[in-house]
C-alpha positions in Angstrom: 2.5 96.3 8.9 2.4 96.5 5.0 5.6 96.7 3.0 5.0 99.4 0.2 6.8 99.5 -3.0 8.2 103.0 -3.0 10.0 102.4 -6.4 7.5 103.8 -9.2 5.3 107.0 -8.6 2.0 106.7 -10.3 1.4 110.5 -11.8 -0.5 109.4 -14.9 -3.6 108.9 -13.6 -6.2 112.0 -14.1 -7.8 111.5 -10.6 -6.2 114.4 -7.9 -6.7 111.9 -4.9 -5.0 108.7 -6.7 -1.9 111.0 -7.5 -1.8 112.6 -4.0 -2.0 109.0 -2.4 1.0 107.2 -4.9 3.1 110.6 -3.9 1.9 110.2 -0.1 3.1 106.5 -0.3 6.1 107.0 -2.2 7.6 109.4 0.5 6.4 107.0 2.9 8.5 104.3 1.5 11.9 106.5 1.8 14.1 106.3 4.7 14.3 110.0 5.3 10.8 110.9 5.1 9.2 107.4 7.0 8.0 108.9 10.0 6.7 112.3 8.9 3.2 112.8 9.4 1.6 113.9 5.7 -2.0 114.2 6.8 -1.9 117.4 9.0 1.6 118.9 8.1 2.9 121.7 5.7 4.2 118.9 3.4 0.7 118.0 3.1 0.3 121.2 1.3 3.4 120.9 -1.1 1.7 117.4 -2.0 -1.4 118.8 -2.5 0.2 121.6 -4.9 2.4 119.0 -6.8 -0.4 116.5 -7.1 -2.5 119.2 -8.4 0.4 120.4 -10.8 0.5 116.4 -12.2 -3.4 116.3 -12.4 -3.4 119.0 -14.6 -0.5 118.3 -16.9 -2.6 114.6 -17.5 -5.7 116.4 -18.1 -4.1 118.5 -20.4 -2.0 115.7 -22.2 -5.3 113.8 -22.5 -6.8 116.9 -24.0 -4.2 117.3 -26.7 -4.0 113.8 -27.8 -8.1 113.6 -28.0 -7.7 116.8 -30.0 -5.2 115.1 -32.8 -7.8 112.4 -33.9 
């Protein structure tokens, strides 16, 4: 079994799938949620909403930064 470093969450990516994977890996590294099934549960829907929000915020920040120049 591989060890997952759960101290950092990378939510600065512009890719929705990478943000979602990073959130799932972080939560699986926690003691409280390590035995949860994230693929077919209601928790997966909440993670998708959070990942979508992070994705949208990163995209908007990127567009604002590019318009400054």
